[in-house]
N, C-alpha and C positions, 0 to 999 in steps of 0.2 A: 397731623399736618398730610396732606395729601399730596397725591405723587399727578406732575405735570404730566408724565408718559412711564410705559409699561411695554416692557419686553419680557420674555422668556426666562433672562436670566438679573436683571436687575430693575431696580424701581427708579424715575427720579424725581428727584422733592427742586423747585425754586430757592427752598432755602440754603440748602448745600451747593447749588448750585451761583449761587448768592455769598456763602462763605467764603467757595475756594475762589472765586473769580476775587473780589474782597482782598483776601488776603495774595492772589498772584500783584492786582496792584499796590496794597501798602511795601511788601518789598520792593517790587520797583523803584515805584517811589522814592523810598529811604533810598536805594540806591543811588536812581537820579543826586540824589540832598544830596550824598556824602563826596560823588565826585565833585559836585559843583566844589563846596569845597575846597578841595585835593586837587582840584586842577589851578589855582594858584600858586601853589607851594610845589606841588611836581613839578622835577625838571628833564629834562631831556629827553629818552626811550620811555618812559614813567610816568610823563606829561606826553606824551605822546601816546602811546597808546588809553589813558584816561578822558582823553577827547578825540580820541576810536571808542571807547564806550560808550561813553555817551550818547553818539549816535546812535547804537545796538540796545542799549537801557532806552533812546525816545521810542524806537521802532518795536518792540518786547513791547512797552508800553502801548503805542496806539494796534497793536493785537491785542490787548489784553481791552483796549477800551471798545473796539470793534466788534466785540464777542459780550461785553456787556450789554452794550446796544442791542445786541441782535435778542439778545432775551429780556431783556427792557429791565435791566437790573441797575439800580439807581447806584454808583459808587457812593464808598460810604468816606465822608467828610474827613481828613487829616487834620486843619484844624487849626490857621497861623502859629498857637503857642508851641503844640506837640512839634511841630518842623522848627519852629528857629528851638528851641530844646533841642532837636535831636543834630543841627547844626551845629547848633554852640557847643556840643557833646565830641562832635566830628575835629572843631577848631581844638578843642582843651584837649583831647590821647595823642592830637602833632606840634600840641602848641611847644613844650622843650624839645624837641627832636622831630626836624625836619628835615630828617636826610628819607631818602627812598625808599629805603630798606623799612625806615617804621612805618615809615605810608602806606605802603603795599602788606607788612606782618597789620596796620591795621583795616585797610579795605578786605583782607584776608579773613581775619573774625566778626568783620560785618559782614561780611558775604554770608559766612558760612553761620554764621545768626540763620538769615533767609529762609538759607538751605532749609536748616533743623527747622523752623515753623511753616514753614511750603510744605516738608517736607507729612510734619504731623499731619498738618488739613488734609495734602491729597490721601491719605491712610481714611483719615477720621473722613473723607466724606466721596473716595474712589468708586465705593458699588450705588453709589446714588445721583452719580453725577452722567454726565452725557457724556459719549469719547470725547467731543471736538473741546471736550471743558478738561476733560480729566491729562487729553493731550499737549494743550495749552498748560497746563497746571507744570508737566512734564517736559517738558521743550525752555520750558522758564529758568526750573533744577537747572536741565544739561545744559543752559549756558550758565549760569553759577558755575555749577560747575569746573567751569571750561573758563571762566573766568579766576576760578581760586589757581588754577592752574597754570596761567599766565603767568597771574600775577607772581608767580612763587619767584619764576624767574632774577625777581629787581628785594628778592632776599638777600 
């Protein structure tokens, strides 16, 4: 692995930039897919919040995509089979109980999984990526954390 940039405090590697950005994008795309399913069954204030979140997720996805383009990072393919499976799992998790409380609980669990995966990836790569990439991953984590806190009111 060859460093693409070096400073007194860190060496930046393209592979680490790519890994972290792809983890950010994967987490955001899974969130969007889950919200797409949930939006069809959530009611009242939760439905309005889900619609707002979809816009915020789309904006975050665009920021990540722009950063990927800046660094010539090719996004991983998340395959239609994996996407269909993930949507099916979301549908199954709320199948018997379509209450806002259950939906919020499932969204919180999914978001927490994204937080865990992205935090691990950020910790593994933080010292070998550019500050802008690390900051984008941190922003994504902050967004996810804020989402979890906001969803708690629907429990």
